[in-house]
PAZAPA-4460 file (N, C-alpha, C; in steps of 0.05 Angstrom, whole numbers, plus 32768, in hexadecimal, padded with zeros to 4 digits):
% residues 285
    n_x    n_y    n_z   ca_x   ca_y   ca_z    c_x    c_y    c_z   seq   type   mol
   7CB3   7D54   7EBE   7CC0   7D6E   7EAA   7CCD   7D74   7E8A     1      M     A
   7CBD   7D71   7E7C   7CC5   7D76   7E5F   7CD3   7D8D   7E53     2      T     A
   7CDF   7D8F   7E3F   7CF1   7DA1   7E2F   7CD8   7DBD   7E32     3      I     A
   7CC1   7DB1   7E29   7CAE   7DCB   7E22   7CB8   7DDB   7E3A     4      A     A
   7CA9   7DCA   7E55   7CA7   7DD4   7E68   7CC1   7DE2   7E6D     5      D     A
   7CD6   7DDD   7E63   7CF1   7DEF   7E68   7CF0   7E06   7E63     6      D     A
   7CE4   7E14   7E44   7CEA   7E24   7E31   7CE0   7E36   7E44     7      A     A
   7CD0   7E48   7E55   7CC4   7E5B   7E59   7CDC   7E68   7E73     8      P     A
   7CF1   7E50   7E6F   7CFD   7E57   7E85   7D12   7E69   7E79     9      L     A
   7D17   7E69   7E62   7D30   7E7D   7E54   7D30   7E95   7E54    10      A     A
   7D18   7E97   7E4B   7D10   7EBD   7E53   7D20   7EC9   7E6A    11      P     A
   7D12   7EBE   7E84   7D15   7EC5   7E9E   7D37   7EC0   7EA7    12      V     A
   7D3E   7EAE   7E9B   7D63   7EAB   7E9A   7D6D   7EC0   7E91    13      V     A
   7D65   7ECB   7E70   7D6E   7EDA   7E63   7D70   7EF5   7E74    14      D     A
   7D51   7EF6   7E7D   7D54   7F21   7E93   7D5E   7F1A   7EA1    15      E     A
   7D69   7F0E   7EAD   7D76   7F0A   7ECC   7D8E   7F13   7EC2    16      E     A
   7D9C   7EFD   7EAD   7DB7   7EFB   7EA7   7DBB   7F27   7E9A    17      E     A
   7DA8   7F2D   7E8A   7DAB   7F40   7E8A   7DA7   7F5D   7E9F    18      A     A
   7D9A   7F56   7EAE   7D91   7F67   7ECE   7DAE   7F65   7EDA    19      A     A
   7DC1   7F4F   7ED9   7DDB   7F4F   7EEC   7DEB   7F58   7ED9    20      R     A
   7DE8   7F5D   7EB8   7DFE   7F6C   7EAD   7DF8   7F85   7EB3    21      A     A
   7DEC   7F92   7EAA   7DE9   7FA3   7EBE   7DED   7FB5   7ED3    22      R     A
   7DE8   7FA7   7EEE   7DED   7FA9   7F07   7E0E   7FB2   7EFE    23      R     A
   7E1B   7F9E   7EF3   7E38   7F8E   7EF1   7E49   7FAC   7EE7    24      D     A
   7E32   7FBC   7ECE   7E3B   7FCE   7EBF   7E37   7FED   7ECC    25      R     A
   7E19   7FED   7EDA   7E1B   8003   7EF3   7E30   8004   7F09    26      I     A
   7E3F   7FF0   7F11   7E4A   7FED   7F2C   7E6E   7FF8   7F1C    27      N     A
   7E70   7FE8   7F04   7E92   7FEB   7F00   7E8D   8013   7EFC    28      R     A
   7E70   8017   7EEA   7E74   8036   7EE4   7E77   8047   7EF7    29      I     A
   7E69   8048   7F17   7E62   8052   7F3B   7E7B   8047   7F3A    30      A     A
   7E8E   803F   7F39   7EAC   8038   7F47   7EC1   8050   7F46    31      K     A
   7EB7   8050   7F2C   7ECA   8068   7F24   7EC7   807F   7F23    32      W     A
   7EA5   8086   7F20   7E94   809E   7F1F   7E94   80B1   7F44    33      T     A
   7E88   8098   7F4F   7E7C   80A7   7F6C   7E94   80B0   7F71    34      L     A
   7EAF   80AA   7F70   7EC7   80B8   7F83   7ECE   80CD   7F7A    35      P     A
   7ED2   80CA   7F59   7ED2   80E1   7F4D   7EBE   80F7   7F4E    36      S     A
   7EA4   80F6   7F54   7E90   810A   7F5D   7E97   8114   7F76    37      L     A
   7E9B   8103   7F86   7EA8   8107   7F9E   7EC0   811B   7FB2    38      V     A
   7ED9   8113   7F96   7EE5   8127   7F9F   7EE2   8147   7F86    39      M     A
   7EDA   8149   7F74   7ECD   815C   7F6F   7EBE   8165   7F7E    40      V     A
   7EB7   8161   7F7F   7E9D   8177   7FA0   7EAB   8175   7FB7    41      F     A
   7EC5   8167   7FBB   7ECB   816E   7FD3   7EDE   8184   7FCB    42      S     A
   7EEE   818A   7FB4   7F05   81A2   7FAA   7EE9   81B6   7FA3    43      I     A
   7ED3   81BD   7F9F   7EC1   81CF   7F9B   7EBF   81D5   7FB5    44      L     A
   7EB0   81C5   7FBD   7EAE   81CF   7FE3   7EC9   81E0   7FE8    45      A     A
   7EE0   81D6   7FEA   7EF7   81DE   7FF1   7EFE   81FC   7FE7    46      W     A
   7EFB   81FB   7FCB   7EF6   8211   7FBD   7EE4   8228   7FC5    47      H     A
   7ECD   8223   7FCE   7EB9   8235   7FD7   7EB6   823F   7FF2    48      L     A
   7EC6   8228   7FFC   7ECB   8237   801B   7EDD   824A   801D    49      Y     A
   7EF6   8245   800F   7F08   8253   8011   7F02   826E   8006    50      V     A
   7EF6   8279   7FF1   7EF0   828B   7FE7   7ED9   829C   7FF5    51      T     A
   7EBB   828A   7FFC   7EA9   8290   8007   7EB2   82A4   8024    52      I     A
   7EBD   8295   8032   7ECE   829B   804D   7EEA   82B2   804C    53      N     A
   7EF1   82B8   8031   7F02   82CB   8031   7F23   82BB   803C    54      D     A
   7F2B   82A1   803F   7F3E   8299   8051   7F59   829D   8049    55      I     A
   7F66   82A8   805B   7F87   82AC   804F   7F93   8297   8047    56      P     A
   7FA3   829A   802E   7FB5   8285   8024   7FC9   827C   8040    57      H     A
   7FD0   8284   8049   7FE7   8281   8061   7FD7   8269   8076    58      Y     A
   7FBB   826B   8070   7FB1   8251   8083   7F9C   823E   807A    59      I     A
   7F91   8250   8060   7F8B   822B   8051   7F8F   8238   802E    60      L     A
   7F9B   8228   801C   7F98   8235   8005   7F89   8223   7FFD    61      P     A
   7F7E   8238   7FE1   7F6A   8226   7FD5   7F77   8213   7FBC    62      G     A
   7F5E   8209   7FB9   7F62   81F3   7FA1   7F7A   8200   7F84    63      P     A
   7F6F   820E   7F80   7F7F   8222   7F74   7F9B   8221   7F6F    64      M     A
   7F9C   8234   7F89   7FB5   823B   7F90   7FCD   8227   7F94    65      L     A
   7FBD   8214   7F9C   7FCD   81F3   7FA4   7FD7   81F0   7F8F    66      V     A
   7FC8   81E0   7F79   7FC5   81DF   7F5D   7FE1   81EC   7F4B    67      A     A
   7FE0   820F   7F50   7FF2   821C   7F44   8012   8219   7F4E    68      Q     A
   8011   8218   7F69   8020   820A   7F77   802B   81F3   7F73    69      S     A
   801F   81DD   7F62   802C   81C4   7F57   803E   81CA   7F3A    70      I     A
   8031   81DC   7F2C   8038   81EB   7F17   8051   81EF   7F16    71      I     A
   804E   8208   7F29   8067   8217   7F24   8077   8211   7F34    72      D     A
   8082   8201   7F49   808D   81F1   7F5A   809A   81D3   7F51    73      D     A
   8096   81CF   7F37   808D   81B2   7F2F   80B6   81A9   7F2A    74      W     A
   80B9   81C5   7F2F   80E0   81BD   7F2E   80E9   81AF   7F3D    75      G     A
   80D6   81B8   7F5E   80E4   81B2   7F6F   80D1   819F   7F78    76      L     A
   80BD   8198   7F74   80AF   8182   7F81   80B4   8166   7F70    77      L     A
   80B6   8167   7F59   80BC   814E   7F4F   80D9   813B   7F56    78      W     A
   80F7   8150   7F5E   810A   8141   7F67   80FD   8136   7F7E    79      P     A
   80F0   8143   7F92   80E2   8136   7FAD   80D9   812D   7FB0    80      A     A
   80C9   8124   7FA1   80B5   8105   7F90   80C8   80EF   7F82    81      M     A
   80D9   80F6   7F7E   80E9   80E3   7F71   80EE   80D1   7F8C    82      L     A
   8105   80EA   7F95   8115   80DB   7FAE   80FF   80CF   7FC0    83      T     A
   80E3   80D6   7FC5   80D7   80C9   7FD6   80CC   80B2   7FD0    84      T     A
   80C3   80B4   7FB8   80BF   8099   7FAA   80D4   8080   7FA3    85      T     A
   80EE   808E   7F9E   80FF   8079   7FA0   8104   8069   7FC3    86      R     A
   8108   8084   7FD5   8105   8079   7FF4   80F4   8061   7FF9    87      L     A
   80D3   806B   7FEE   80C6   805C   7FFA   80C6   803E   7FDE    88      T     A
   80C2   8038   7FC7   80CA   801D   7FC2   80E6   800B   7FC8    89      V     A
   80F9   8019   7FCA   810F   800B   7FD4   810B   8007   7FF1    90      L     A
   80F9   8009   7FFD   80F0   8007   801F   80DE   7FE5   8019    91      A     A
   80C9   7FEE   8005   80C3   7FD5   8001   80C7   7FC1   7FF8    92      L     A
   80DC   7FC1   7FE8   80EF   7FAE   7FDA   80F5   7FA0   7FE8    93      L     A
   8106   7FB0   7FFE   811F   7FA5   801A   8106   7F93   8021    94      F     A
   80EE   7F9B   8033   80DF   7F96   803A   80CC   7F7B   8039    95      A     A
   80D1   7F7D   801D   80C4   7F61   8015   80D1   7F53   8012    96      I     A
   80F1   7F50   800B   8104   7F42   8007   8114   7F35   802A    97      L     A
   810D   7F4C   8035   8118   7F40   804C   80FF   7F32   8067    98      G     A
   80E1   7F38   8060   80D6   7F2F   8069   80CA   7F16   8067    99      G     A
   80C9   7F11   8049   80C7   7EEC   8038   80DB   7EE6   8046   100      V     A
   80F2   7EF0   803B   8103   7ED3   8045   810E   7EDA   8061   101      A     A
   8101   7EE6   8071   80FD   7EDE   8099   80E3   7ED4   8099   102      L     A
   80D2   7ED1   808D   80BE   7EC1   808F   80BE   7EA4   8087   103      A     A
   80CF   7EA5   8078   80D2   7E85   806B   80EA   7E6E   8086   104      V     A
   80FE   7E88   808B   810B   7E81   8099   80FF   7E7E   80B6   105      A     A
   80F0   7E8C   80BE   80D7   7E80   80CC   80C7   7E6D   80D3   106      F     A
   80BC   7E68   80BE   80A9   7E4B   80BB   80BD   7E27   80B9   107      T     A
   80D1   7E33   80B2   80EA   7E1D   80A3   80F5   7E12   80BF   108      Q     A
   80F5   7E26   80D8   810F   7E23   80F2   80F5   7E32   8100   109      S     A
   80EF   7E20   811B   80DF   7E31   8131   80F2   7E45   8143   110      R     A
   8115   7E31   813D   8120   7E3F   8157   8123   7E5E   8144   111      W     A
   812C   7E61   812D   812C   7E7B   8123   8115   7E95   8123   112      A     A
   80FB   7E89   8123   80DE   7E8B   812C   80E9   7E9F   8148   113      E     A
   80EF   7E8B   8158   80EF   7E90   8173   8108   7EA6   8187   114      M     A
   811B   7E9F   8176   812E   7EB2   8176   8130   7ED5   8167   115      S     A
   8122   7ED9   8159   8120   7EEA   8141   8107   7F02   8146   116      F     A
   80F3   7EED   8143   80D3   7F02   8144   80D7   7F08   8158   117      F     A
   80CD   7F10   816C   80DC   7F28   8183   80DF   7F3D   8176   118      P     A
   80F6   7F3C   816E   8110   7F5B   8167   8105   7F64   8151   119      Y     A
   80F0   7F49   813C   80DC   7F61   8130   80CB   7F69   8134   120      A     A
   80B8   7F68   8147   80A3   7F6D   815A   80AD   7F8C   816B   121      V     A
   80CC   7F8C   8169   80D6   7FA3   817D   80D7   7FBE   8169   122      I     A
   80E2   7FB0   814F   80E2   7FC4   813B   80CB   7FD5   812E   123      L     A
   80B5   7FBA   812C   8099   7FD0   8123   808E   7FD7   813A   124      Q     A
   8091   7FD4   8152   8081   7FE5   8162   8099   7FFE   816C   125      V     A
   80A5   8001   816A   80BC   8018   816F   80B5   8030   815D   126      T     A
   80B3   8048   8167   80AD   805F   8152   80BD   8061   8150   127      P     A
   80BF   806D   8130   80D1   806A   811A   80D3   8087   8117   128      V     A
   80C6   809D   812B   80D4   80B8   812A   80EE   80B2   8140   129      V     A
   80EA   809D   8157   80FF   809F   816F   811A   808F   8160   130      A     A
   8115   8080   814D   8126   806C   813C   813E   8088   8124   131      I     A
   812D   808B   811A   813C   80A2   810A   8158   80BB   8107   132      A     A
   814F   80C7   8127   8162   80CC   8130   817B   80C4   8132   133      P     A
   817B   80B5   8142   8190   8098   8144   819B   808F   8123   134      L     A
   818E   8087   811B   818F   807D   8100   81A5   8096   80F4   135      L     A
   819F   80B1   80EE   81A6   80C2   80EB   81CA   80D1   80F7   136      Q     A
   81C2   80CA   8116   81DD   80C4   8118   81F3   80B5   8109   137      I     A
   81EB   809C   810E   81F7   8082   810E   8201   807C   80ED   138      Y     A
   81EF   8080   80D9   81EC   807C   80B9   81F3   809C   80B2   139      V     A
   820D   8096   80A1   8220   80B6   8095   81FE   80BE   8087   140      E     A
   81F0   80AF   8072   81E2   80B4   8059   81CF   80BA   8067   141      S     A
   81C0   80D5   8066   81A9   80D8   8069   8194   80C7   8059   142      A     A
   818D   80C1   8038   8186   80B4   8032   8183   8098   803A   143      F     A
   819E   808C   804A   819F   8071   804C   8192   8069   8065   144      L     A
   8195   807F   807C   8182   8086   8091   8167   808D   8087   145      A     A
   815B   8092   807E   8141   8093   8074   8136   8078   806A   146      A     A
   8146   806D   805B   8142   805A   8051   8138   803F   8066   147      L     A
   814F   804A   8078   8142   802C   8093   812F   8032   809F   148      L     A
   812B   804D   809B   8113   8052   80AF   80F2   8045   80A2   149      C     A
   80FB   8046   8087   80D7   8041   8071   80D8   8023   8077   150      A     A
   80F6   800F   8074   80F7   7FF7   8077   80E6   7FE9   8091   151      W     A
   80EF   7FFE   80A1   80EB   7FF2   80BD   80CC   7FF1   80C3   152      I     A
   80C1   800F   80B6   80A0   8008   80B6   8099   7FF4   80A1   153      V     A
   80A4   7FF2   808A   8092   7FDB   8075   80A0   7FBA   807F   154      A     A
   80B8   7FB9   8094   80B6   7F9C   8097   80A2   7F8A   809A   155      F     A
   809F   7F98   80BC   8086   7F80   80CC   8072   7F7B   80BC   156      F     A
   8060   7F81   80AD   8045   7F7C   809C   8048   7F63   808E   157      P     A
   8068   7F6B   807B   806F   7F52   8067   8073   7F39   8078   158      I     A
   8084   7F44   808A   808E   7F1E   809D   8076   7F18   80A5   159      L     A
   8065   7F2D   80C0   8045   7F21   80C4   803C   7F0B   80B1   160      S     A
   8036   7F19   80A3   8023   7F09   808C   8027   7EF8   807F   161      N     A
   8044   7EF5   8075   804D   7EDF   8066   8052   7ECA   8084   162      T     A
   8062   7ECC   808E   8062   7EB4   80A3   8049   7EA1   80B1   163      T     A
   802B   7EB8   80AF   8014   7EB4   80B6   8014   7EA3   809A   164      I     A
   800F   7EAA   8086   8000   7E98   8068   8016   7E85   806E   165      G     A
   802A   7E7E   806D   8040   7E70   8067   802F   7E54   8082   166      L     A
   801D   7E62   8098   8025   7E40   80A4   8003   7E42   80AB   167      K     A
   7FF6   7E48   8088   7FE1   7E4A   8085   7FD1   7E31   8077   168      S     A
   7FEE   7E27   8072   7FE4   7E1A   8058   7FCC   7DFC   805A   169      A     A
   7FBF   7DF2   8052   7FB2   7DD8   8056   7FB7   7DBB   8068   170      D     A
   7FB6   7DB9   807C   7FBF   7DAB   8096   7FB9   7D87   8077   171      H     A
   7F9F   7D86   806E   7FA6   7D65   8063   7FB2   7D69   8041   172      N     A
   7FAE   7D86   803A   7FCB   7D84   8028   7FE7   7D83   8033   173      L     A
   7FEF   7D90   8047   8005   7D78   8052   800F   7D63   8051   174      E     A
   7FF2   7D58   805F   7FF3   7D3B   806C   8000   7D27   8049   175      D     A
   7FF1   7D34   802E   7FF3   7D2C   801D   800C   7D2F   800F   176      L     A
   801C   7D4A   801B   8037   7D42   8017   8046   7D37   801C   177      F     A
   8045   7D31   8039   8053   7D1D   8043   804B   7D0B   803E   178      T     A
   8033   7CF9   8036   8033   7CDD   8024   8045   7CE0   8015   179      I     A
   804C   7CE8   7FFB   8055   7CF2   7FEC   8071   7CF5   7FEF   180      Y     A
   807D   7CFA   8004   8097   7CFF   8008   80A3   7D1A   7FFC   181      G     A
   808F   7D26   8001   80A0   7D44   7FE9   80B4   7D4B   8007   182      A     A
   80C6   7D61   7FF6   80D9   7D66   8003   80D5   7D82   8015   183      T     A
   80DB   7D93   8024   80DB   7DAE   802C   80D8   7DC7   8011   184      R     A
   80F4   7DC5   7FFF   80E9   7DD3   7FF0   80CF   7DC9   7FDD   185      W     A
   80D0   7DB4   7FDE   80A8   7DB2   7FD3   8097   7DB8   7FDB   186      Q     A
   8098   7DBF   7FFD   807F   7DC0   800C   807E   7DE7   8002   187      R     A
   8095   7DEE   8002   8099   7E0C   8005   8090   7E19   7FEB   188      L     A
   8099   7E0B   7FD2   8086   7E10   7FBE   8070   7E11   7FAE   189      R     A
   806E   7DF4   7FBF   8052   7DEE   7FB1   8035   7DED   7FBB   190      Y     A
   8041   7DED   7FDD   802A   7DF4   7FEF   8027   7E09   8004   191      L     A
   8041   7E0E   8012   8044   7E2B   801E   8041   7E3B   800C   192      A     A
   804D   7E49   7FF8   804A   7E58   7FEF   803B   7E6D   7FE1   193      A     A
   8028   7E55   7FCF   8009   7E57   7FCD   7FFC   7E5F   7FE3   194      P     A
   7FF8   7E52   7FF3   7FEA   7E5C   8013   7FF2   7E79   8015   195      S     A
   800D   7E7E   8014   8011   7E94   801D   800E   7EA8   800F   196      A     A
   8004   7EA8   7FF8   8004   7EC6   7FE2   7FEF   7EDC   7FE7   197      L     A
   7FDD   7ED1   7FFB   7FC6   7EDF   7FFB   7FD3   7EF4   8013   198      P     A
   7FD6   7EE8   8022   7FE6   7EF1   8036   7FF9   7F04   8038   199      Y     A
   800B   7F01   8029   8024   7F0D   801B   801A   7F27   8017   200      F     A
   8002   7F23   7FFB   7FFC   7F41   7FEC   7FEE   7F4D   7FFB   201      L     A
   7FD9   7F3D   8014   7FCA   7F4E   801B   7FE8   7F68   8036   202      G     A
   7FF8   7F5E   803F   8012   7F5E   804F   801D   7F7C   8038   203      G     A
   801C   7F6E   801B   8027   7F87   800E   8013   7F9B   8008   204      L     A
   7FFD   7F9A   8005   7FF5   7FB2   8007   7FEF   7FC7   8025   205      K     A
   7FF6   7FB7   803B   7FFA   7FC9   8056   801B   7FD9   8049   206      I     A
   802B   7FC7   8047   8046   7FCF   8050   804A   7FE5   8035   207      A     A
   8039   7FE2   8020   8041   7FFC   800F   8037   8015   8018   208      G     A
   8021   801C   8022   801F   8034   802A   8032   803A   804F   209      G     A
   8033   8027   804F   804E   8027   806C   8066   8027   806F   210      L     A
   8072   8027   8055   8086   8031   8041   808C   8052   8041   211      A     A
   806E   8058   8036   806F   8077   802D   806E   807C   804A   212      L     A
   8068   8077   8057   805E   8086   8075   8077   8087   8085   213      I     A
   808A   8076   8082   809E   8071   808B   80AA   8085   8082   214      G     A
   80B7   8084   8068   80CB   8094   8058   80BF   80B5   805A   215      A     A
   80A7   80B9   8060   809D   80D4   8062   80AE   80DD   8080   216      V     A
   809F   80D1   809A   80A2   80CF   80B4   80C2   80D1   80B4   217      V     A
   80DA   80CD   80A0   80F5   80C9   80A8   80F8   80EA   8098   218      A     A
   80F1   80E2   8087   80F6   80FC   8079   80F3   811D   808B   219      E     A
   80DD   8118   8095   80D4   812F   80AA   80E9   812C   80C3   220      F     A
   80F6   8110   80CA   810B   8115   80E8   8126   8124   80DE   221      V     A
   8136   8117   80C1   8148   8119   80BA   8145   8136   80AA   222      I     A
   812D   813E   809A   8133   8152   8085   8132   816A   8097   223      G     A
   812E   8168   80BA   8135   8183   80CF   814F   818F   80C4   224      R     A
   8163   8174   80C0   8183   817F   80BD   8189   818C   80A6   225      A     A
   8171   818E   808D   817B   81A2   8077   817B   818F   8064   226      G     A
   817C   8174   8063   8187   8161   804A   816B   815E   803B   227      T     A
   8160   8171   8039   8155   816E   801C   8144   815D   8019   228      G     A
   813D   8142   8026   8132   8120   8015   811F   8123   7FFD   229      L     A
   810E   8128   8000   80F4   8121   7FF8   80D5   8136   7FFD   230      G     A
   80C2   812A   7FF0   80A7   8144   7FF4   80A7   8143   8017   231      L     A
   80A8   813D   8025   80A2   813B   8047   80B6   8156   804A   232      A     A
   80D0   8154   8044   80DF   8167   804A   80DF   8180   803A   233      S     A
   80D6   817E   802A   80C6   8195   8015   80A8   81A1   801A   234      T     A
   809E   818C   8026   8081   819A   8041   808E   81A9   8054   235      L     A
   80A5   819F   8063   80A8   81A5   8082   80B5   81CD   8076   236      L     A
   80C3   81C7   805A   80CF   81DD   805C   80B6   8200   8056   237      E     A
   80A9   81E9   804B   808F   81FD   8030   8082   8209   8056   238      A     A
   8082   81F3   8071   8076   81FE   8087   807A   8216   8091   239      S     A
   80A6   820E   809A   80AF   822C   80A2   80B1   8243   808D   240      Y     A
   80AF   8245   807A   80AA   8254   8062   808E   8264   805A   241      R     A
   807B   8253   8068   805D   825C   806B   8057   825D   8045   242      F     A
   8061   824D   8046   805D   824E   8026   804A   8233   8024   243      N     A
   8029   8239   802A   8014   8220   802D   800F   8217   800E   244      F     A
   8011   8226   7FFF   800F   8217   7FE7   801A   81FF   7FD6   245      G     A
   8036   820A   7FDF   804F   81F1   7FE0   8047   81D6   7FF1   246      R     A
   8041   81E0   800A   803B   81CE   801E   8022   81BE   801C   247      L     A
   8009   81CA   8007   7FFB   81B7   800E   7FFB   81A4   7FE9   248      Y     A
   8010   81B1   7FD5   800F   81A0   7FBD   801F   818E   7FC7   249      A     A
   803E   818F   7FDB   8040   816E   7FE6   803A   8161   7FF1   250      A     A
   8023   8167   7FFC   8010   815D   8009   8003   8144   7FFA   251      L     A
   7FF4   8153   7FDE   7FE8   8146   7FD3   7FF9   8140   7FC4   252      I     A
   800F   8138   7FBA   801E   812F   7FAB   802A   8118   7FB6   253      L     A
   8029   8117   7FDF   802B   80F8   7FE7   8014   80E9   7FE5   254      I     A
   7FF6   80F8   7FEE   7FE0   80EA   7FF2   7FDD   80D8   7FCD   255      S     A
   7FE8   80EB   7FC0   7FE1   80D7   7FA1   7FFA   80C0   7F9D   256      T     A
   8013   80C5   7FAF   8023   80A6   7FB3   8020   8091   7FBF   257      M     A
   8006   8098   7FD1   8002   8087   7FE3   7FEB   807E   7FD5   258      G     A
   7FE0   8088   7FC3   7FC3   807B   7FB2   7FCE   8071   7F9D   259      I     A
   7FE5   806C   7F91   7FEF   8065   7F81   7FF7   8054   7F83   260      V     A
   8003   8047   7F94   8014   8035   7FA1   7FF8   801D   7FAA   261      I     A
   7FE8   8026   7FBA   7FCF   8014   7FC6   7FC1   800A   7FA6   262      F     A
   7FC5   801E   7F8C   7FAE   8012   7F76   7FC7   7FF6   7F74   263      A     A
   7FE2   8004   7F6B   7FF8   7FEA   7F60   7FF4   7FCF   7F71   264      I     A
   7FFB   7FD4   7F8F   7FFB   7FBB   7F99   7FD9   7FA9   7F99   265      T     A
   7FC3   7FC1   7F95   7FAD   7FB3   7F94   7FB2   7FA1   7F71   266      S     A
   7FBC   7FA8   7F60   7FB5   7FA1   7F4A   7FC9   7F84   7F46   267      L     A
   7FE0   7F89   7F55   7FEA   7F70   7F56   7FE6   7F5E   7F60   268      I     A
   7FD2   7F62   7F76   7FC3   7F44   7F87   7FB0   7F3E   7F79   269      S     A
   7F9F   7F58   7F66   7F88   7F3F   7F61   7F95   7F35   7F3F   270      H     A
   7FA2   7F40   7F39   7FB0   7F29   7F1B   7FBE   7F15   7F2B   271      L     A
   7FC5   7F15   7F42   7FD3   7EFD   7F55   7FC0   7EE5   7F60   272      A     A
   7FAA   7EF5   7F63   7F94   7EE8   7F6B   7F84   7EE2   7F5E   273      L     A
   7F76   7EED   7F48   7F5D   7EF3   7F45   7F4F   7ED4   7F2E   274      R     A
   7F62   7EC6   7F2D   7F5F   7EA2   7F1F   7F54   7E8E   7F2E   275      K     A
   7F59   7E90   7F51   7F62   7E78   7F5A   7F55   7E7E   7F78   276      W     A
   7F57   7E95   7F81   7F54   7E9D   7FA1   7F38   7EA9   7F9D   277      H     A
   7F28   7EA2   7FB6   7F0F   7EA7   7FBC   7F11   7ECD   7FC4   278      E     A
   7F23   7ED0   7FD0   7F1E   7EF2   7FCF   7F21   7F01   7FAC   279      S     A
   7F2F   7EFC   7FA2   7F29   7F0C   7F89   7F18   7EFE   7F71   280      A     A
   7F08   7EE7   7F7C   7EFB   7EE4   7F60   7EDE   7EE8   7F64   281      L     A
   7EE4   7EF8   7F4A   7EBC   7F08   7F43   7EA7   7EF1   7F3E   282      N     A
   7E99   7EEA   7F59   7E85   7EDA   7F57   7E68   7EE7   7F4D   283      R     A
   7E4E   7EE0   7F42   7E37   7EEA   7F3D   7E2B   7EEA   7F5B   284      D     A
   7E1E   7EFB   7F65   7E09   7EF9   7F76   7DED   7EF1   7F75   285      T     A
***
């Protein structure tokens, strides 16, 4: 085949690239537009349902009442949200530190894994609702007790995923490191850690949401004593007072916090993996 025979293929290739570019552009727009439309129509349906059926506000407040409650009660909701955020972030940070450190210890010592991993499983499967009252009795600070509850919930996904990741290094590469006489530190830094990173980031996404759930559950249980910890305690108090506008406002803020946490952890995962890992590479179909 001569160069002249190849020439007619160029317009076809250009058309395919243009079509692919159009599809990518449409997908990017739809990625944000479709969820926004669903939210708008859901809020509109909520408003119409409450208005048409004349639902009392103490049964189901309308979206306008909830929005007004967020504005009017912002002086109360903002400090509560900061407290819940602080609980969640600290619990997640301690879960990362403890989970990663213990996962490294498990992969470096089989005896350590056999000794302590069953107790990590026990912490995971024990309901935090059952643990929170005990911590409230033995821990003087209500905030610290709630922090321990949130940490317990968020800890296991980090530990489990990181342990699996550290054990998932390619055996051929392990043999290569053995041939070159690599030390344990070199194996951990240059082989095991990169292999474990996608697993750790997957566990981080799960642990971020669980840290918030643990904080909310702890606030529900410990907040019954009048400690007034955060958004969950505010929600509980609003339910006692039949202030359903404030109740829904606190619930929406908790959900918003969960969305923000997931978005941040997803962004971290994308930035860390986008240039080399198959799960984050953007390949043309």
